[in-house]
ZALOSE-54256 format. One record per atom (N, C-alpha, C): residue number from 1; residue in three letters; atom name; x, y, z. Coordinates in nm, 2 decimals. Layout:
@padren=NUM | bavex=ALA | nuza=CA | px=X | py=Y | pz=Z
...
***
This chain:
@padren=1 | bavex=MET | nuza=N | px=7.45 | py=5.36 | pz=0.63
@padren=1 | bavex=MET | nuza=CA | px=7.49 | py=5.42 | pz=0.75
@padren=1 | bavex=MET | nuza=C | px=7.38 | py=5.50 | pz=0.81
@padren=2 | bavex=MET | nuza=N | px=7.38 | py=5.50 | pz=0.94
@padren=2 | bavex=MET | nuza=CA | px=7.27 | py=5.57 | pz=1.02
@padren=2 | bavex=MET | nuza=C | px=7.26 | py=5.72 | pz=1.00
@padren=3 | bavex=GLU | nuza=N | px=7.37 | py=5.78 | pz=0.97
@padren=3 | bavex=GLU | nuza=CA | px=7.37 | py=5.93 | pz=0.95
@padren=3 | bavex=GLU | nuza=C | px=7.29 | py=5.98 | pz=0.84
@padren=4 | bavex=HIS | nuza=N | px=7.25 | py=5.89 | pz=0.75
@padren=4 | bavex=HIS | nuza=CA | px=7.17 | py=5.93 | pz=0.63
@padren=4 | bavex=HIS | nuza=C | px=7.02 | py=5.93 | pz=0.67
@padren=5 | bavex=TYR | nuza=N | px=6.98 | py=5.87 | pz=0.79
@padren=5 | bavex=TYR | nuza=CA | px=6.84 | py=5.86 | pz=0.83
@padren=5 | bavex=TYR | nuza=C | px=6.80 | py=5.97 | pz=0.92
@padren=6 | bavex=LYS | nuza=N | px=6.68 | py=6.02 | pz=0.90
@padren=6 | bavex=LYS | nuza=CA | px=6.61 | py=6.11 | pz=0.99
@padren=6 | bavex=LYS | nuza=C | px=6.47 | py=6.07 | pz=1.01
@padren=7 | bavex=ILE | nuza=N | px=6.42 | py=6.09 | pz=1.13
@padren=7 | bavex=ILE | nuza=CA | px=6.29 | py=6.06 | pz=1.17
@padren=7 | bavex=ILE | nuza=C | px=6.20 | py=6.18 | pz=1.19
@padren=8 | bavex=PHE | nuza=N | px=6.09 | py=6.18 | pz=1.12
@padren=8 | bavex=PHE | nuza=CA | px=6.00 | py=6.30 | pz=1.12
@padren=8 | bavex=PHE | nuza=C | px=5.86 | py=6.26 | pz=1.16
@padren=9 | bavex=ASN | nuza=N | px=5.79 | py=6.34 | pz=1.24
@padren=9 | bavex=ASN | nuza=CA | px=5.65 | py=6.33 | pz=1.25
@padren=9 | bavex=ASN | nuza=C | px=5.59 | py=6.37 | pz=1.12
@padren=10 | bavex=ILE | nuza=N | px=5.49 | py=6.30 | pz=1.07
@padren=10 | bavex=ILE | nuza=CA | px=5.43 | py=6.33 | pz=0.94
@padren=10 | bavex=ILE | nuza=C | px=5.38 | py=6.47 | pz=0.93
@padren=11 | bavex=LEU | nuza=N | px=5.33 | py=6.53 | pz=1.04
@padren=11 | bavex=LEU | nuza=CA | px=5.28 | py=6.66 | pz=1.03
@padren=11 | bavex=LEU | nuza=C | px=5.39 | py=6.77 | pz=1.03
@padren=12 | bavex=ASP | nuza=N | px=5.50 | py=6.73 | pz=1.10
@padren=12 | bavex=ASP | nuza=CA | px=5.62 | py=6.82 | pz=1.09
@padren=12 | bavex=ASP | nuza=C | px=5.68 | py=6.82 | pz=0.95
@padren=13 | bavex=MET | nuza=N | px=5.67 | py=6.71 | pz=0.89
@padren=13 | bavex=MET | nuza=CA | px=5.72 | py=6.70 | pz=0.75
@padren=13 | bavex=MET | nuza=C | px=5.63 | py=6.78 | pz=0.65
@padren=14 | bavex=GLU | nuza=N | px=5.50 | py=6.78 | pz=0.68
@padren=14 | bavex=GLU | nuza=CA | px=5.41 | py=6.86 | pz=0.60
@padren=14 | bavex=GLU | nuza=C | px=5.45 | py=7.01 | pz=0.61
@padren=15 | bavex=GLU | nuza=N | px=5.49 | py=7.05 | pz=0.72
@padren=15 | bavex=GLU | nuza=CA | px=5.53 | py=7.19 | pz=0.74
@padren=15 | bavex=GLU | nuza=C | px=5.65 | py=7.23 | pz=0.65
@padren=16 | bavex=VAL | nuza=N | px=5.73 | py=7.13 | pz=0.62
@padren=16 | bavex=VAL | nuza=CA | px=5.85 | py=7.15 | pz=0.54
@padren=16 | bavex=VAL | nuza=C | px=5.82 | py=7.15 | pz=0.39
@padren=17 | bavex=ILE | nuza=N | px=5.75 | py=7.04 | pz=0.35
@padren=17 | bavex=ILE | nuza=CA | px=5.73 | py=7.02 | pz=0.21
@padren=17 | bavex=ILE | nuza=C | px=5.58 | py=7.04 | pz=0.16
@padren=18 | bavex=GLY | nuza=N | px=5.49 | py=7.08 | pz=0.25
@padren=18 | bavex=GLY | nuza=CA | px=5.36 | py=7.11 | pz=0.21
@padren=18 | bavex=GLY | nuza=C | px=5.27 | py=6.99 | pz=0.20
@padren=19 | bavex=GLU | nuza=N | px=5.14 | py=7.01 | pz=0.19
@padren=19 | bavex=GLU | nuza=CA | px=5.04 | py=6.90 | pz=0.17
@padren=19 | bavex=GLU | nuza=C | px=5.06 | py=6.82 | pz=0.05
@padren=20 | bavex=THR | nuza=N | px=5.08 | py=6.89 | pz=-0.06
@padren=20 | bavex=THR | nuza=CA | px=5.11 | py=6.82 | pz=-0.19
@padren=20 | bavex=THR | nuza=C | px=5.23 | py=6.74 | pz=-0.19
@padren=21 | bavex=GLY | nuza=N | px=5.34 | py=6.80 | pz=-0.13
@padren=21 | bavex=GLY | nuza=CA | px=5.46 | py=6.72 | pz=-0.11
@padren=21 | bavex=GLY | nuza=C | px=5.45 | py=6.60 | pz=-0.03
@padren=22 | bavex=ILE | nuza=N | px=5.38 | py=6.61 | pz=0.08
@padren=22 | bavex=ILE | nuza=CA | px=5.37 | py=6.49 | pz=0.17
@padren=22 | bavex=ILE | nuza=C | px=5.29 | py=6.39 | pz=0.10
@padren=23 | bavex=LYS | nuza=N | px=5.18 | py=6.42 | pz=0.03
@padren=23 | bavex=LYS | nuza=CA | px=5.10 | py=6.33 | pz=-0.04
@padren=23 | bavex=LYS | nuza=C | px=5.18 | py=6.26 | pz=-0.15
@padren=24 | bavex=GLU | nuza=N | px=5.26 | py=6.33 | pz=-0.22
@padren=24 | bavex=GLU | nuza=CA | px=5.35 | py=6.28 | pz=-0.32
@padren=24 | bavex=GLU | nuza=C | px=5.45 | py=6.18 | pz=-0.26
@padren=25 | bavex=LEU | nuza=N | px=5.51 | py=6.22 | pz=-0.15
@padren=25 | bavex=LEU | nuza=CA | px=5.61 | py=6.14 | pz=-0.08
@padren=25 | bavex=LEU | nuza=C | px=5.55 | py=6.01 | pz=-0.04
@padren=26 | bavex=LEU | nuza=N | px=5.43 | py=6.01 | pz=0.02
@padren=26 | bavex=LEU | nuza=CA | px=5.36 | py=5.89 | pz=0.07
@padren=26 | bavex=LEU | nuza=C | px=5.31 | py=5.80 | pz=-0.04
@padren=27 | bavex=SER | nuza=N | px=5.28 | py=5.86 | pz=-0.15
@padren=27 | bavex=SER | nuza=CA | px=5.23 | py=5.78 | pz=-0.27
@padren=27 | bavex=SER | nuza=C | px=5.34 | py=5.69 | pz=-0.32
@padren=28 | bavex=GLY | nuza=N | px=5.46 | py=5.72 | pz=-0.30
@padren=28 | bavex=GLY | nuza=CA | px=5.57 | py=5.64 | pz=-0.34
@padren=28 | bavex=GLY | nuza=C | px=5.62 | py=5.53 | pz=-0.24
@padren=29 | bavex=PHE | nuza=N | px=5.55 | py=5.53 | pz=-0.13
@padren=29 | bavex=PHE | nuza=CA | px=5.59 | py=5.43 | pz=-0.02
@padren=29 | bavex=PHE | nuza=C | px=5.56 | py=5.29 | pz=-0.07
@padren=30 | bavex=TYR | nuza=N | px=5.66 | py=5.20 | pz=-0.04
@padren=30 | bavex=TYR | nuza=CA | px=5.64 | py=5.06 | pz=-0.08
@padren=30 | bavex=TYR | nuza=C | px=5.69 | py=4.97 | pz=0.04
@padren=31 | bavex=CYS | nuza=N | px=5.61 | py=4.88 | pz=0.08
@padren=31 | bavex=CYS | nuza=CA | px=5.64 | py=4.78 | pz=0.18
@padren=31 | bavex=CYS | nuza=C | px=5.61 | py=4.64 | pz=0.13
@padren=32 | bavex=PRO | nuza=N | px=5.71 | py=4.57 | pz=0.08
@padren=32 | bavex=PRO | nuza=CA | px=5.68 | py=4.44 | pz=0.02
@padren=32 | bavex=PRO | nuza=C | px=5.64 | py=4.33 | pz=0.12
@padren=33 | bavex=LYS | nuza=N | px=5.67 | py=4.36 | pz=0.25
@padren=33 | bavex=LYS | nuza=CA | px=5.65 | py=4.25 | pz=0.35
@padren=33 | bavex=LYS | nuza=C | px=5.51 | py=4.27 | pz=0.41
@padren=34 | bavex=ASN | nuza=N | px=5.44 | py=4.38 | pz=0.40
@padren=34 | bavex=ASN | nuza=CA | px=5.31 | py=4.40 | pz=0.46
@padren=34 | bavex=ASN | nuza=C | px=5.23 | py=4.50 | pz=0.38
@padren=35 | bavex=LYS | nuza=N | px=5.13 | py=4.44 | pz=0.30
@padren=35 | bavex=LYS | nuza=CA | px=5.05 | py=4.53 | pz=0.21
@padren=35 | bavex=LYS | nuza=C | px=4.96 | py=4.61 | pz=0.30
@padren=36 | bavex=ASN | nuza=N | px=4.92 | py=4.57 | pz=0.42
@padren=36 | bavex=ASN | nuza=CA | px=4.83 | py=4.66 | pz=0.50
@padren=36 | bavex=ASN | nuza=C | px=4.90 | py=4.78 | pz=0.55
@padren=37 | bavex=ILE | nuza=N | px=5.03 | py=4.77 | pz=0.58
@padren=37 | bavex=ILE | nuza=CA | px=5.11 | py=4.89 | pz=0.62
@padren=37 | bavex=ILE | nuza=C | px=5.12 | py=4.98 | pz=0.49
@padren=38 | bavex=ARG | nuza=N | px=5.16 | py=4.92 | pz=0.38
@padren=38 | bavex=ARG | nuza=CA | px=5.17 | py=5.00 | pz=0.26
@padren=38 | bavex=ARG | nuza=C | px=5.04 | py=5.08 | pz=0.23
@padren=39 | bavex=ARG | nuza=N | px=4.92 | py=5.01 | pz=0.24
@padren=39 | bavex=ARG | nuza=CA | px=4.79 | py=5.07 | pz=0.21
@padren=39 | bavex=ARG | nuza=C | px=4.77 | py=5.18 | pz=0.31
@padren=40 | bavex=PHE | nuza=N | px=4.79 | py=5.16 | pz=0.44
@padren=40 | bavex=PHE | nuza=CA | px=4.77 | py=5.26 | pz=0.54
@padren=40 | bavex=PHE | nuza=C | px=4.85 | py=5.39 | pz=0.52
@padren=41 | bavex=VAL | nuza=N | px=4.98 | py=5.37 | pz=0.49
@padren=41 | bavex=VAL | nuza=CA | px=5.07 | py=5.48 | pz=0.47
@padren=41 | bavex=VAL | nuza=C | px=5.03 | py=5.56 | pz=0.35
@padren=42 | bavex=LYS | nuza=N | px=5.00 | py=5.49 | pz=0.24
@padren=42 | bavex=LYS | nuza=CA | px=4.97 | py=5.56 | pz=0.12
@padren=42 | bavex=LYS | nuza=C | px=4.83 | py=5.62 | pz=0.12
@padren=43 | bavex=ASN | nuza=N | px=4.73 | py=5.56 | pz=0.19
@padren=43 | bavex=ASN | nuza=CA | px=4.59 | py=5.61 | pz=0.18
@padren=43 | bavex=ASN | nuza=C | px=4.54 | py=5.68 | pz=0.31
@padren=44 | bavex=ASN | nuza=N | px=4.60 | py=5.65 | pz=0.42
@padren=44 | bavex=ASN | nuza=CA | px=4.53 | py=5.70 | pz=0.55
@padren=44 | bavex=ASN | nuza=C | px=4.62 | py=5.77 | pz=0.64
@padren=45 | bavex=ALA | nuza=N | px=4.75 | py=5.75 | pz=0.64
@padren=45 | bavex=ALA | nuza=CA | px=4.84 | py=5.81 | pz=0.75
@padren=45 | bavex=ALA | nuza=C | px=4.83 | py=5.96 | pz=0.76
@padren=46 | bavex=TYR | nuza=N | px=4.83 | py=6.03 | pz=0.65
@padren=46 | bavex=TYR | nuza=CA | px=4.82 | py=6.17 | pz=0.65
@padren=46 | bavex=TYR | nuza=C | px=4.69 | py=6.22 | pz=0.71
@padren=47 | bavex=GLU | nuza=N | px=4.58 | py=6.17 | pz=0.66
@padren=47 | bavex=GLU | nuza=CA | px=4.45 | py=6.22 | pz=0.70
@padren=47 | bavex=GLU | nuza=C | px=4.43 | py=6.18 | pz=0.85
@padren=48 | bavex=PHE | nuza=N | px=4.47 | py=6.06 | pz=0.89
@padren=48 | bavex=PHE | nuza=CA | px=4.46 | py=6.02 | pz=1.03
@padren=48 | bavex=PHE | nuza=C | px=4.54 | py=6.12 | pz=1.12
@padren=49 | bavex=ALA | nuza=N | px=4.65 | py=6.16 | pz=1.08
@padren=49 | bavex=ALA | nuza=CA | px=4.74 | py=6.25 | pz=1.16
@padren=49 | bavex=ALA | nuza=C | px=4.67 | py=6.39 | pz=1.17
@padren=50 | bavex=ARG | nuza=N | px=4.62 | py=6.43 | pz=1.05
@padren=50 | bavex=ARG | nuza=CA | px=4.55 | py=6.57 | pz=1.05
@padren=50 | bavex=ARG | nuza=C | px=4.43 | py=6.57 | pz=1.14
@padren=51 | bavex=LYS | nuza=N | px=4.36 | py=6.46 | pz=1.15
@padren=51 | bavex=LYS | nuza=CA | px=4.24 | py=6.45 | pz=1.24
@padren=51 | bavex=LYS | nuza=C | px=4.27 | py=6.40 | pz=1.38
@padren=52 | bavex=LYS | nuza=N | px=4.40 | py=6.39 | pz=1.41
@padren=52 | bavex=LYS | nuza=CA | px=4.45 | py=6.35 | pz=1.54
@padren=52 | bavex=LYS | nuza=C | px=4.40 | py=6.21 | pz=1.58
@padren=53 | bavex=LEU | nuza=N | px=4.38 | py=6.12 | pz=1.49
@padren=53 | bavex=LEU | nuza=CA | px=4.34 | py=5.99 | pz=1.51
@padren=53 | bavex=LEU | nuza=C | px=4.46 | py=5.90 | pz=1.53
@padren=54 | bavex=SER | nuza=N | px=4.58 | py=5.94 | pz=1.48
@padren=54 | bavex=SER | nuza=CA | px=4.70 | py=5.86 | pz=1.50
@padren=54 | bavex=SER | nuza=C | px=4.82 | py=5.95 | pz=1.47
@padren=55 | bavex=VAL | nuza=N | px=4.94 | py=5.90 | pz=1.51
@padren=55 | bavex=VAL | nuza=CA | px=5.06 | py=5.97 | pz=1.48
@padren=55 | bavex=VAL | nuza=C | px=5.15 | py=5.88 | pz=1.40
@padren=56 | bavex=THR | nuza=N | px=5.20 | py=5.93 | pz=1.29
@padren=56 | bavex=THR | nuza=CA | px=5.29 | py=5.85 | pz=1.20
@padren=56 | bavex=THR | nuza=C | px=5.42 | py=5.92 | pz=1.20
@padren=57 | bavex=TYR | nuza=N | px=5.53 | py=5.84 | pz=1.22
@padren=57 | bavex=TYR | nuza=CA | px=5.66 | py=5.89 | pz=1.20
@padren=57 | bavex=TYR | nuza=C | px=5.72 | py=5.83 | pz=1.08
@padren=58 | bavex=LEU | nuza=N | px=5.79 | py=5.91 | pz=1.00
@padren=58 | bavex=LEU | nuza=CA | px=5.85 | py=5.87 | pz=0.88
@padren=58 | bavex=LEU | nuza=C | px=6.00 | py=5.86 | pz=0.90
@padren=59 | bavex=VAL | nuza=N | px=6.06 | py=5.75 | pz=0.86
@padren=59 | bavex=VAL | nuza=CA | px=6.21 | py=5.73 | pz=0.86
@padren=59 | bavex=VAL | nuza=C | px=6.25 | py=5.76 | pz=0.72
@padren=60 | bavex=ILE | nuza=N | px=6.33 | py=5.86 | pz=0.70
@padren=60 | bavex=ILE | nuza=CA | px=6.37 | py=5.91 | pz=0.57
@padren=60 | bavex=ILE | nuza=C | px=6.52 | py=5.88 | pz=0.55
@padren=61 | bavex=ASP | nuza=N | px=6.55 | py=5.82 | pz=0.44
@padren=61 | bavex=ASP | nuza=CA | px=6.68 | py=5.80 | pz=0.39
@padren=61 | bavex=ASP | nuza=C | px=6.71 | py=5.93 | pz=0.31
@padren=62 | bavex=GLN | nuza=N | px=6.81 | py=6.00 | pz=0.35
@padren=62 | bavex=GLN | nuza=CA | px=6.84 | py=6.13 | pz=0.28
@padren=62 | bavex=GLN | nuza=C | px=6.92 | py=6.11 | pz=0.15
@padren=63 | bavex=ASP | nuza=N | px=6.98 | py=5.99 | pz=0.13
@padren=63 | bavex=ASP | nuza=CA | px=7.06 | py=5.97 | pz=0.02
@padren=63 | bavex=ASP | nuza=C | px=7.04 | py=5.83 | pz=-0.04
@padren=64 | bavex=PRO | nuza=N | px=6.95 | py=5.80 | pz=-0.13
@padren=64 | bavex=PRO | nuza=CA | px=6.86 | py=5.90 | pz=-0.19
@padren=64 | bavex=PRO | nuza=C | px=6.74 | py=5.93 | pz=-0.10
@padren=65 | bavex=PHE | nuza=N | px=6.67 | py=6.04 | pz=-0.12
@padren=65 | bavex=PHE | nuza=CA | px=6.56 | py=6.09 | pz=-0.04
@padren=65 | bavex=PHE | nuza=C | px=6.44 | py=6.00 | pz=-0.06
@padren=66 | bavex=GLN | nuza=N | px=6.41 | py=5.92 | pz=0.04
@padren=66 | bavex=GLN | nuza=CA | px=6.30 | py=5.82 | pz=0.03
@padren=66 | bavex=GLN | nuza=C | px=6.26 | py=5.78 | pz=0.17
@padren=67 | bavex=ILE | nuza=N | px=6.13 | py=5.74 | pz=0.18
@padren=67 | bavex=ILE | nuza=CA | px=6.08 | py=5.68 | pz=0.30
@padren=67 | bavex=ILE | nuza=C | px=6.13 | py=5.53 | pz=0.31
@padren=68 | bavex=ILE | nuza=N | px=6.18 | py=5.49 | pz=0.43
@padren=68 | bavex=ILE | nuza=CA | px=6.22 | py=5.35 | pz=0.44
@padren=68 | bavex=ILE | nuza=C | px=6.14 | py=5.28 | pz=0.55
***
């Protein structure tokens, strides 16, 4: 159901769970259909956002808490 999903800017999420928390959350991201997306989210999304090179939005399933 859609009420379980929230959309967050990666930097706004960092304000809530901190740098360590965002890195931990991103490290668990898995995208079986596109390994390039998986690699970007896990390795570059946070740093690119911090450097203002890109904006990444996370769709979070709150039950269970995970990036989708």
